[in-house]
All heavy atoms as an XYZ file, in Angstrom:
873
protein
N      12.429     64.853    103.943
C      11.989     63.789    103.084
C      12.650     63.906    101.706
O      13.061     62.901    101.138
C      10.468     63.847    102.957
C       9.893     62.678    102.225
S      10.105     61.111    103.067
C       9.043     61.340    104.448
N      12.776     65.142    101.226
C      13.399     65.348     99.917
C      14.855     64.895     99.920
O      15.325     64.311     98.954
C      13.309     66.819     99.508
C      11.923     67.266     99.144
C      11.905     68.733     98.789
C      10.492     69.193     98.502
N      10.434     70.626     98.198
N      15.555     65.169    101.018
C      16.965     64.774    101.108
C      17.097     63.251    101.118
O      17.962     62.697    100.452
C      17.601     65.357    102.364
C      17.764     66.852    102.317
C      18.225     67.410    103.652
O      18.012     66.827    104.695
N      18.859     68.573    103.601
N      16.244     62.593    101.872
C      16.290     61.124    101.935
C      15.944     60.538    100.573
O      16.626     59.641    100.078
C      15.347     60.584    103.031
C      15.874     60.988    104.415
C      15.217     59.064    102.935
C      14.933     60.671    105.556
N      14.894     61.047     99.939
C      14.489     60.546     98.623
C      15.610     60.726     97.603
O      15.869     59.841     96.784
C      13.222     61.258     98.157
N      16.287     61.865     97.654
C      17.386     62.119     96.722
C      18.514     61.107     96.919
O      19.087     60.612     95.945
C      17.906     63.541     96.897
N      18.814     60.780     98.165
C      19.893     59.810     98.436
C      19.479     58.420     97.982
O      20.282     57.689     97.421
C      20.253     59.812     99.911
C      20.651     61.204    100.325
C      21.825     61.497    101.090
N      23.011     60.769    101.059
C      23.817     60.683    102.094
N      23.463     61.223    103.236
N      24.953     60.064    102.012
N      18.229     58.051     98.231
C      17.739     56.738     97.788
C      17.770     56.674     96.266
O      18.174     55.666     95.683
C      16.318     56.460     98.326
C      15.709     55.225     97.679
C      16.341     56.300     99.849
N      17.375     57.761     95.609
C      17.362     57.801     94.152
C      18.724     57.640     93.517
O      18.830     57.279     92.343
N      19.781     57.879     94.263
C      21.142     57.717     93.739
C      21.647     56.286     93.839
O      22.678     55.953     93.259
C      22.109     58.644     94.491
C      21.890     60.109     94.175
C      22.864     60.975     94.946
C      22.589     62.450     94.644
N      23.476     63.318     95.418
N      20.904     55.441     94.567
C      21.328     54.047     94.711
C      21.036     53.281     93.426
O      20.005     53.511     92.785
C      20.607     53.391     95.889
C      20.920     53.980     97.264
C      19.997     53.380     98.316
C      22.375     53.739     97.617
N      21.911     52.363     93.046
C      21.696     51.595     91.815
C      20.368     50.827     91.854
O      20.057     50.168     92.838
C      22.871     50.605     91.793
C      23.892     51.173     92.728
C      23.143     51.985     93.735
N      19.594     50.988     90.798
C      18.340     50.259     90.667
C      17.161     50.872     91.398
O      16.048     50.350     91.323
N      17.376     51.966     92.134
C      16.278     52.603     92.865
C      15.954     53.947     92.234
O      16.809     54.591     91.634
C      16.629     52.765     94.342
C      16.887     51.466     95.103
C      17.179     51.752     96.563
C      15.716     50.506     94.982
N      14.714     54.370     92.411
C      14.212     55.547     91.723
C      13.633     56.537     92.729
O      12.817     56.152     93.570
C      13.147     55.099     90.714
C      12.578     56.244     89.942
O      11.692     56.930     90.439
N      13.060     56.436     88.734
N      14.020     57.792     92.602
C      13.540     58.825     93.520
C      12.025     58.973     93.472
O      11.363     59.115     94.500
C      14.244     60.179     93.260
C      13.880     61.208     94.339
C      13.928     60.697     91.875
C      14.669     62.501     94.237
N      11.446     58.915     92.270
C       9.994     59.080     92.143
C       9.238     57.910     92.765
O       8.224     58.110     93.435
C       9.600     59.240     90.672
C      10.129     60.546     90.090
O      10.231     61.543     90.838
O      10.455     60.557     88.889
N       9.738     56.698     92.585
C       9.097     55.523     93.187
C       9.169     55.591     94.705
O       8.206     55.257     95.403
C       9.756     54.232     92.697
O       9.578     54.089     91.318
N      10.304     56.037     95.222
C      10.447     56.170     96.674
C       9.486     57.233     97.193
O       8.786     57.017     98.187
C      11.884     56.527     97.041
C      12.102     56.640     98.526
C      12.317     55.504     99.287
C      12.088     57.874     99.154
C      12.513     55.602    100.663
C      12.283     57.983    100.516
C      12.497     56.842    101.275
N       9.427     58.378     96.520
C       8.545     59.463     96.952
C       7.090     59.007     96.926
O       6.332     59.290     97.862
C       8.746     60.709     96.065
O      10.119     61.114     96.167
C       7.855     61.844     96.489
N       6.689     58.296     95.881
C       5.317     57.781     95.818
C       5.038     56.826     96.967
O       3.952     56.857     97.563
C       5.071     57.073     94.491
C       4.907     58.015     93.332
C       4.735     57.269     92.016
O       5.092     56.107     91.897
N       4.175     57.954     91.039
N       6.001     55.979     97.292
C       5.819     55.021     98.386
C       5.631     55.739     99.723
O       4.912     55.246    100.594
C       7.008     54.067     98.456
N       6.240     56.922     99.884
C       6.076     57.666    101.136
C       4.690     58.289    101.242
O       4.267     58.666    102.321
C       7.120     58.791    101.291
O       6.889     59.806    100.310
C       8.530     58.262    101.208
N       3.984     58.381    100.128
C       2.702     59.077    100.119
C       1.499     58.165     99.922
O       0.363     58.617    100.011
C       2.708     60.138     99.011
C       3.759     61.189     99.245
C       3.948     62.103     98.050
O       3.438     61.859     96.965
N       4.699     63.167     98.247
N       1.723     56.897     99.645
C       0.576     56.037     99.334
C       0.334     54.936    100.371
O      -0.260     53.919    100.072
C       0.727     55.431     97.930
C       1.865     54.436     97.855
O       2.470     54.084     98.861
N       2.167     53.979     96.651
N       0.814     55.166    101.570
C       0.631     54.212    102.670
C       1.252     52.854    102.402
O       0.789     51.838    102.915
C      -0.853     54.063    103.025
C      -1.417     55.332    103.628
O      -0.705     56.086    104.285
N      -2.688     55.577    103.418
N       2.308     52.808    101.595
C       3.013     51.549    101.354
C       3.676     51.065    102.636
O       3.883     49.882    102.826
C       4.061     51.736    100.251
N       3.988     51.995    103.507
C       4.618     51.676    104.786
C       4.060     52.666    105.805
O       4.285     53.860    105.682
C       6.125     51.811    104.655
S       6.989     51.524    106.188
N       3.324     52.169    106.769
C       2.700     53.056    107.747
C       3.248     52.750    109.137
O       2.926     51.715    109.714
C       1.161     52.907    107.740
C       0.530     53.872    108.731
C       0.599     53.130    106.354
N       4.082     53.630    109.670
C       4.604     53.410    111.015
C       3.514     53.609    112.067
O       2.530     54.316    111.832
C       5.699     54.456    111.159
C       5.423     55.478    110.140
C       4.621     54.830    109.057
N       3.703     53.006    113.214
C       2.731     53.132    114.302
C       2.553     54.573    114.747
O       1.486     54.956    115.209
C       3.150     52.269    115.489
C       2.888     50.791    115.248
C       3.395     49.955    116.394
N       4.823     49.730    116.104
C       5.743     49.513    116.998
N       5.445     49.481    118.267
N       7.000     49.315    116.658
N       3.584     55.391    114.623
C       3.523     56.790    115.061
C       2.660     57.650    114.149
O       2.282     58.753    114.522
C       4.931     57.393    115.113
O       5.735     56.684    116.000
N       2.380     57.161    112.959
C       1.614     57.935    111.994
C       0.121     57.755    112.264
O      -0.383     56.645    112.262
C       1.953     57.472    110.574
C       1.640     58.505    109.536
O       1.358     59.646    109.839
N       1.694     58.089    108.287
N      -0.606     58.850    112.502
C      -2.040     58.709    112.749
C      -2.765     58.241    111.493
O      -2.300     58.484    110.372
C      -2.471     60.113    113.146
C      -1.425     61.022    112.637
C      -0.156     60.232    112.534
N      -3.905     57.576    111.659
C      -4.635     57.040    110.497
C      -5.093     58.103    109.514
O      -5.359     57.808    108.357
C      -5.829     56.320    111.114
C      -5.829     56.635    112.556
C      -4.541     57.277    112.912
N      -5.181     59.337    109.946
C      -5.642     60.414    109.068
C      -4.533     61.007    108.212
O      -4.779     61.888    107.406
C      -6.265     61.544    109.907
O      -5.288     62.003    110.850
C      -7.510     61.062    110.636
N      -3.303     60.531    108.374
C      -2.168     61.117    107.654
C      -1.488     60.087    106.767
O      -1.359     58.924    107.132
C      -1.142     61.659    108.657
O       0.012     62.115    107.977
N      -1.071     60.521    105.598
C      -0.247     59.668    104.735
C       1.111     60.332    104.486
O       1.768     60.059    103.513
C      -0.955     59.356    103.416
C      -1.104     60.577    102.533
O      -0.974     61.704    102.989
N      -1.396     60.363    101.272
N       1.515     61.191    105.407
C       2.769     61.918    105.288
C       3.771     61.330    106.271
O       3.532     61.323    107.470
C       2.529     63.396    105.594
C       3.777     64.228    105.431
O       4.865     63.719    105.208
N       3.626     65.531    105.558
N       4.893     60.845    105.768
C       5.912     60.245    106.615
C       7.009     61.232    107.016
O       8.012     60.831    107.601
C       6.529     59.032    105.912
C       5.564     57.901    105.603
C       6.292     56.771    104.890
C       4.906     57.396    106.864
N       6.816     62.495    106.714
C       7.798     63.513    107.078
C       8.057     63.458    108.579
O       7.145     63.505    109.387
C       7.289     64.908    106.702
C       8.299     66.006    106.897
C       9.402     65.966    105.864
O       9.109     65.797    104.679
O      10.571     66.109    106.257
N       9.329     63.338    108.944
C       9.707     63.282    110.342
C       9.595     61.905    110.968
O       9.918     61.725    112.127
N       9.121     60.912    110.204
C       8.916     59.572    110.746
C       9.883     58.543    110.177
O       9.669     57.342    110.297
C       7.473     59.115    110.494
C       6.394     59.977    111.149
C       5.012     59.517    110.723
C       6.521     59.969    112.659
N      10.930     59.021    109.535
C      11.973     58.131    109.006
C      13.273     58.481    109.703
O      13.614     59.658    109.849
C      12.115     58.303    107.495
C      10.844     58.074    106.683
C      11.120     58.319    105.209
C      10.289     56.694    106.906
N      14.007     57.471    110.141
C      15.226     57.720    110.889
C      16.402     57.923    109.935
O      16.785     57.011    109.217
C      15.515     56.546    111.824
C      16.551     56.898    112.832
C      17.879     56.604    112.754
C      16.371     57.624    114.035
N      18.543     57.111    113.852
C      17.624     57.743    114.655
C      15.261     58.201    114.655
C      17.804     58.400    115.858
C      15.438     58.855    115.850
C      16.696     58.948    116.444
N      16.981     59.119    109.928
C      18.145     59.354    109.064
C      19.379     58.696    109.669
O      19.706     58.924    110.835
C      18.263     60.872    109.051
C      17.650     61.310    110.335
C      16.595     60.292    110.684
N      20.023     57.888    108.905
C      21.194     57.158    109.388
C      21.920     56.599    108.176
O      21.480     56.773    107.040
C      20.758     56.028    110.319
C      21.844     55.629    111.305
O      23.019     55.982    111.103
O      21.502     54.942    112.287
N      22.986     55.895    108.401
C      23.677     55.189    107.330
C      23.195     53.744    107.353
O      23.248     53.088    108.394
C      25.202     55.229    107.541
O      25.607     56.609    107.555
C      25.928     54.486    106.435
N      22.695     53.278    106.223
C      22.135     51.937    106.121
C      22.870     51.150    105.037
O      23.316     51.725    104.046
C      20.649     52.000    105.742
C      19.781     52.638    106.792
C      19.531     54.006    106.774
C      19.208     51.873    107.800
C      18.730     54.595    107.743
C      18.408     52.454    108.767
C      18.174     53.817    108.733
O      17.384     54.393    109.694
N      22.952     49.860    105.232
C      23.454     48.969    104.191
C      22.255     48.456    103.410
O      21.455     47.679    103.934
C      24.225     47.794    104.807
C      25.504     48.255    105.463
O      26.214     49.090    104.923
N      25.802     47.722    106.624
N      22.143     48.900    102.181
C      21.019     48.533    101.322
C      21.527     47.536    100.294
O      22.475     47.811     99.564
C      20.432     49.777    100.603
C      20.061     50.873    101.610
C      19.269     49.382     99.722
C      18.997     50.503    102.597
N      20.882     46.377    100.231
C      21.311     45.357     99.277
C      20.681     45.606     97.913
O      19.678     46.314     97.788
C      20.931     43.960     99.785
O      19.535     43.773     99.710
N      21.257     45.010     96.888
C      20.772     45.173     95.516
C      19.366     44.585     95.347
O      18.653     44.956     94.421
C      21.741     44.513     94.543
N      18.961     43.699     96.241
C      17.643     43.061     96.137
C      16.521     43.929     96.704
O      15.350     43.652     96.481
C      17.635     41.707     96.861
C      18.507     40.644     96.227
C      19.986     40.818     96.575
O      20.292     41.284     97.693
O      20.822     40.510     95.720
N      16.870     44.962     97.427
C      15.845     45.792     98.069
C      15.264     46.800     97.082
O      15.988     47.418     96.320
C      16.427     46.525     99.281
C      16.784     45.581    100.412
C      17.276     46.305    101.635
O      16.480     47.036    102.246
O      18.461     46.132    101.969
N      13.943     46.948     97.148
C      13.287     47.969     96.335
C      12.980     49.183     97.216
O      13.325     49.215     98.403
C      12.026     47.420     95.665
C      10.942     47.005     96.659
O      11.085     47.277     97.874
O       9.950     46.403     96.224
N      12.339     50.172     96.637
C      12.067     51.419     97.347
C      11.207     51.192     98.592
O      11.423     51.827     99.627
C      11.381     52.425     96.406
C      12.261     52.932     95.298
C      12.325     52.012     94.067
O      11.719     50.920     94.100
O      12.991     52.388     93.094
N      10.251     50.293     98.510
C       9.365     50.037     99.647
C      10.124     49.353    100.789
O       9.917     49.681    101.957
C       8.130     49.231     99.223
C       7.273     50.106     98.291
C       7.325     48.764    100.426
C       6.086     49.409     97.678
N      11.024     48.453    100.473
C      11.827     47.822    101.525
C      12.760     48.825    102.189
O      12.959     48.791    103.408
C      12.625     46.642    100.969
C      11.827     45.367    100.711
C      12.690     44.328     99.996
C      11.287     44.804    102.007
N      13.322     49.719    101.403
C      14.175     50.766    101.975
C      13.333     51.649    102.897
O      13.724     51.939    104.034
C      14.853     51.608    100.869
C      15.574     52.813    101.461
C      15.811     50.746    100.056
N      12.172     52.053    102.433
C      11.272     52.874    103.229
C      10.888     52.153    104.522
O      10.887     52.743    105.604
C      10.021     53.208    102.418
C       8.967     54.060    103.103
C       9.542     55.411    103.490
C       7.768     54.220    102.187
N      10.608     50.885    104.423
C      10.251     50.090    105.591
C      11.404     50.054    106.598
O      11.188     50.182    107.807
C       9.873     48.675    105.159
O       9.567     47.886    106.272
N      12.620     49.902    106.118
C      13.791     49.883    106.998
C      13.919     51.213    107.748
O      14.133     51.228    108.964
C      15.073     49.616    106.178
O      14.966     48.335    105.562
C      16.315     49.665    107.046
N      13.783     52.326    107.041
C      13.886     53.644    107.666
C      12.785     53.850    108.702
O      13.016     54.388    109.782
C      13.804     54.741    106.602
C      14.901     54.778    105.549
C      14.555     55.760    104.454
C      16.227     55.111    106.157
N      11.593     53.395    108.367
C      10.454     53.533    109.258
C      10.600     52.658    110.500
O      10.340     53.094    111.623
C       9.179     53.168    108.497
O       8.080     53.178    109.365
N      11.024     51.423    110.304
C      11.206     50.511    111.438
C      12.287     51.019    112.388
O      12.145     50.909    113.610
C      11.552     49.109    110.939
C      10.384     48.397    110.306
C      10.797     47.080    109.664
O      11.921     46.614    109.822
N       9.884     46.492    108.911
N      13.348     51.585    111.837
C      14.407     52.135    112.681
C      13.879     53.306    113.496
O      14.207     53.456    114.673
C      15.617     52.555    111.838
C      16.794     52.991    112.645
C      17.375     51.890    113.530
O      17.149     50.710    113.329
N      18.112     52.283    114.530
N      13.051     54.139    112.871
C      12.442     55.249    113.610
C      11.603     54.708    114.760
O      11.685     55.211    115.889
C      11.569     56.121    112.698
C      10.888     57.221    113.456
C      11.534     58.426    113.657
C       9.628     57.039    114.001
C      10.924     59.442    114.383
C       9.014     58.038    114.734
C       9.660     59.241    114.926
N      10.794     53.707    114.491
C       9.930     53.133    115.531
C      10.753     52.569    116.688
O      10.410     52.764    117.851
C       9.023     52.052    114.943
C       7.970     52.582    113.998
C       6.945     53.490    114.678
O       6.633     53.294    115.871
O       6.453     54.403    113.999
N      11.844     51.876    116.367
C      12.714     51.337    117.421
C      13.275     52.463    118.282
O      13.292     52.379    119.511
C      13.865     50.535    116.808
C      13.463     49.207    116.244
C      14.686     48.518    115.636
C      14.270     47.311    114.823
N      15.415     46.720    114.114
N      13.748     53.508    117.632
C      14.327     54.634    118.370
C      13.252     55.355    119.188
O      13.508     55.796    120.302
C      15.001     55.621    117.415
C      16.175     55.049    116.663
C      17.351     54.777    117.593
N      18.463     54.225    116.878
C      19.604     54.854    116.666
N      19.805     56.057    117.139
N      20.570     54.261    115.991
N      12.056     55.483    118.623
C      10.962     56.153    119.330
C      10.615     55.412    120.616
O      10.394     56.027    121.663
C       9.738     56.256    118.423
N      10.586     54.083    120.545
C      10.298     53.285    121.733
C      11.408     53.467    122.761
O      11.147     53.703    123.946
C      10.114     51.792    121.363
C      10.098     50.918    122.601
C       8.838     51.605    120.558
N      12.654     53.395    122.317
C      13.802     53.556    123.207
C      13.776     54.919    123.907
O      14.088     55.023    125.091
C      15.128     53.406    122.434
O      15.153     52.121    121.825
C      16.332     53.574    123.328
N      13.380     55.948    123.179
C      13.359     57.304    123.724
C      12.087     57.617    124.505
O      11.947     58.707    125.062
C      13.523     58.325    122.595
C      14.851     58.274    121.854
C      14.811     59.152    120.612
C      15.985     58.693    122.779
N      11.139     56.675    124.531
C       9.885     56.894    125.247
C       8.871     57.688    124.468
O       7.844     58.101    124.990
N       9.121     57.902    123.197
C       8.228     58.709    122.378
C       6.936     57.979    122.035
O       5.883     58.596    121.897
C       8.940     59.132    121.091
C       8.227     60.115    120.195
C       7.936     61.407    120.948
C       9.062     60.408    118.973
N       7.002     56.681    121.943
C       5.830     55.902    121.533
C       4.627     56.143    122.444
O       3.486     56.173    121.985
C       6.176     54.419    121.495
N       4.866     56.341    123.721
C       3.782     56.567    124.675
C       3.761     57.984    125.214
O       3.180     58.241    126.269
C       3.911     55.570    125.838
C       3.810     54.145    125.361
O       2.964     53.811    124.543
N       4.690     53.291    125.856
N       4.395     58.891    124.501
C       4.504     60.268    124.979
C       3.146     60.955    125.014
O       2.281     60.718    124.177
C       5.451     61.051    124.080
N       3.000     61.802    126.006
C       1.818     62.636    126.116
C       2.228     63.885    126.885
O       2.518     63.821    128.072
C       0.692     61.901    126.839
C      -0.592     62.704    126.817
O      -0.589     63.926    126.916
N      -1.695     62.007    126.696
N       2.276     65.000    126.184
C       2.642     66.270    126.789
C       1.454     67.209    126.647
O       1.112     67.624    125.536
C       3.898     66.882    126.116
C       4.227     68.234    126.722
C       5.078     65.931    126.224
N       0.810     67.463    127.766
C      -0.362     68.354    127.782
C      -1.411     67.932    126.756
O      -1.984     68.758    126.051
C       0.059     69.790    127.573
C       0.942     70.307    128.666
C       1.266     71.750    128.468
N       2.144     72.201    129.539
C       2.700     73.383    129.561
N       2.496     74.240    128.595
N       3.481     73.710    130.562
N      -1.594     66.631    126.639
C      -2.607     66.113    125.726
C      -2.129     65.888    124.305
O      -2.877     65.416    123.463
N      -0.882     66.240    124.023
C      -0.328     66.036    122.693
C       0.441     64.721    122.670
O       1.296     64.474    123.509
C       0.590     67.193    122.288
C      -0.132     68.487    122.125
C      -0.124     69.432    123.147
C      -0.841     68.751    120.965
C      -0.798     70.625    123.004
C      -1.531     69.945    120.820
C      -1.519     70.888    121.844
N       0.157     63.902    121.673
C       0.793     62.601    121.543
C       2.072     62.654    120.726
O       2.559     63.729    120.350
N       2.586     61.469    120.438
C       3.872     61.331    119.753
C       3.908     62.075    118.420
O       4.857     62.798    118.131
C       4.195     59.853    119.544
N       2.887     61.903    117.597
C       2.903     62.527    116.272
C       2.941     64.054    116.383
O       3.679     64.718    115.660
C       1.708     62.067    115.452
C       1.740     62.538    114.030
C       2.695     62.050    113.144
C       0.834     63.474    113.559
C       2.750     62.478    111.825
C       0.871     63.907    112.243
C       1.832     63.408    111.378
O       1.874     63.840    110.078
N       2.183     64.605    117.316
C       2.185     66.061    117.514
C       3.559     66.548    117.962
O       4.039     67.596    117.513
C       1.133     66.452    118.555
C      -0.275     66.132    118.096
O      -0.613     66.442    116.941
O      -1.028     65.553    118.898
N       4.184     65.800    118.846
C       5.515     66.161    119.331
C       6.533     66.122    118.194
O       7.378     67.007    118.077
C       5.926     65.232    120.496
C       5.010     65.486    121.699
C       7.391     65.430    120.863
C       5.092     64.438    122.780
N       6.418     65.121    117.337
C       7.323     65.005    116.184
C       7.144     66.201    115.252
O       8.118     66.778    114.764
C       7.074     63.682    115.429
C       7.495     62.507    116.317
C       7.806     63.664    114.099
C       6.960     61.176    115.857
N       5.895     66.596    115.004
C       5.637     67.745    114.134
C       6.253     69.018    114.710
O       6.897     69.789    113.992
C       4.134     67.944    113.921
C       3.502     66.925    113.024
C       2.106     67.302    112.595
C       1.187     67.544    113.755
N      -0.217     67.788    113.363
N       6.080     69.240    116.003
C       6.645     70.437    116.625
C       8.165     70.397    116.554
O       8.812     71.398    116.245
C       6.142     70.587    118.080
C       6.908     71.678    118.815
C       4.653     70.878    118.100
N       8.749     69.231    116.817
C      10.211     69.107    116.748
C      10.712     69.419    115.338
O      11.744     70.079    115.167
C      10.637     67.706    117.170
N       9.986     68.968    114.319
C      10.370     69.250    112.937
C      10.291     70.741    112.640
O      11.150     71.294    111.955
C       9.470     68.481    111.969
O       9.686     67.110    112.085
N       9.262     71.397    113.154
C       9.126     72.838    112.952
C      10.250     73.599    113.640
O      10.818     74.536    113.075
C       7.769     73.328    113.480
C       6.549     72.866    112.705
C       5.277     73.219    113.457
C       6.531     73.476    111.312
N      10.588     73.188    114.857
C      11.679     73.834    115.582
C      12.992     73.646    114.829
O      13.775     74.592    114.681
C      11.781     73.283    117.024
C      13.060     73.739    117.712
C      10.558     73.694    117.831
N      13.228     72.441    114.334
C      14.453     72.170    113.582
C      14.529     73.044    112.333
O      15.562     73.647    112.039
C      14.513     70.691    113.182
C      15.747     70.351    112.381
C      15.728     68.927    111.865
O      14.650     68.367    111.665
O      16.829     68.387    111.653
N      13.418     73.129    111.595
C      13.395     73.945    110.376
C      13.625     75.421    110.704
O      14.370     76.113    110.005
C      12.069     73.763    109.651
N      13.001     75.893    111.770
C      13.168     77.291    112.182
C      14.612     77.561    112.583
O      15.174     78.605    112.244
C      12.223     77.618    113.339
C      12.298     79.035    113.814
C      11.789     80.057    112.826
O      10.997     79.706    111.943
O      12.209     81.232    112.924
N      15.228     76.641    113.285
C      16.622     76.815    113.699
C      17.539     76.901    112.489
O      18.461     77.731    112.459
C      17.050     75.666    114.612
N      17.289     76.071    111.480
C      18.095     76.121    110.260
C      17.924     77.458    109.565
O      18.889     78.054    109.092
C      17.711     74.987    109.314
C      18.210     73.648    109.753
C      17.785     72.577    108.784
C      18.201     71.210    109.287
N      17.724     70.140    108.393
N      16.675     77.947    109.473
C      16.419     79.235    108.838
C      17.124     80.365    109.584
O      17.694     81.258    108.975
C      14.918     79.522    108.777
C      14.200     78.700    107.725
O      14.880     78.114    106.849
O      12.961     78.629    107.779
N      17.099     80.315    110.894
C      17.754     81.369    111.690
C      19.267     81.331    111.513
O      19.909     82.366    111.443
C      17.384     81.243    113.156
C      15.974     81.677    113.432
C      15.675     81.633    114.917
N      14.277     81.915    115.147
C      13.801     83.096    115.502
N      14.632     84.102    115.666
N      12.527     83.281    115.702
N      19.833     80.124    111.441
C      21.283     80.021    111.227
C      21.658     80.610    109.879
O      22.644     81.325    109.755
C      21.743     78.567    111.324
C      21.956     78.129    112.763
C      22.489     76.752    112.793
N      21.297     75.902    112.623
C      21.262     74.621    112.789
N      22.338     73.946    113.052
N      20.154     73.933    112.648
N      20.868     80.290    108.854
C      21.147     80.862    107.518
C      21.023     82.366    107.538
O      21.837     83.073    106.966
C      20.179     80.274    106.483
C      20.621     78.961    105.942
C      19.753     78.541    104.769
N      19.408     77.163    105.002
C      18.203     76.676    105.101
N      17.161     77.448    104.948
N      17.989     75.417    105.332
N      19.989     82.858    108.201
C      19.748     84.299    108.283
C      20.881     84.989    109.016
O      21.361     86.046    108.599
C      18.428     84.551    108.996
O      18.238     85.929    109.173
N      21.361     84.392    110.097
C      22.458     84.973    110.868
C      23.733     84.993    110.047
O      24.451     85.990    110.032
C      22.687     84.161    112.153
O      21.472     84.149    112.901
C      23.787     84.762    112.997
N      23.997     83.922    109.318
C      25.202     83.887    108.465
C      25.135     84.939    107.375
O      26.116     85.597    107.063
C      25.362     82.509    107.842
C      25.814     81.466    108.817
C      26.023     80.152    108.119
N      26.078     79.073    109.081
C      25.610     77.866    108.889
N      25.043     77.545    107.759
N      25.708     76.948    109.820
N      23.952     85.096    106.768
C      23.789     86.067    105.685
C      23.986     87.497    106.180
O      24.573     88.321    105.493
C      22.393     85.935    105.060
O      22.248     84.688    104.463
N      23.495     87.784    107.380
C      23.608     89.137    107.884
C      25.031     89.487    108.308
O      25.387     90.656    108.403
C      22.648     89.342    109.067
O      23.004     88.529    110.145
N      25.866     88.482    108.544
C      27.252     88.726    108.929
C      28.130     89.050    107.727
O      29.218     89.555    107.877
C      27.830     87.506    109.644
C      27.244     87.290    110.999
C      27.877     86.093    111.647
N      27.240     85.824    112.922
C      27.448     84.737    113.629
N      28.277     83.808    113.204
N      26.845     84.549    114.773
N      27.662     88.759    106.564
C      28.488     88.957    105.356
C      28.501     90.371    104.910
O      27.878     91.231    104.962
C      27.976     88.068    104.220
C      28.213     86.634    104.545
C      27.708     85.769    103.440
N      27.853     84.368    103.873
C      27.313     83.363    103.268
N      26.576     83.569    102.211
N      27.474     82.164    103.685
């Protein structure tokens, strides 16, 4: 989320703090996000987007969220159920695995030096 916010904040007329606030105040709530959560971490699709000068932080956030939802449906994630765990739980585990893999790669590189 920090990486995406930083990139959005570099766009002309857009602000990193406004984007970050929009991710936390339910300005855009994807279907994959449970009602008890206001955290969009892992629910925005990282990609290259054409953002027009007329778009504000909430429209950018909405675009990222909608793209995630489209991809989730295509991948079958929207109706996923693995041992009683739904889409949001699967996304959280995938994010943890990704973060752990990055940490291990850094650790392996450091130990080789």
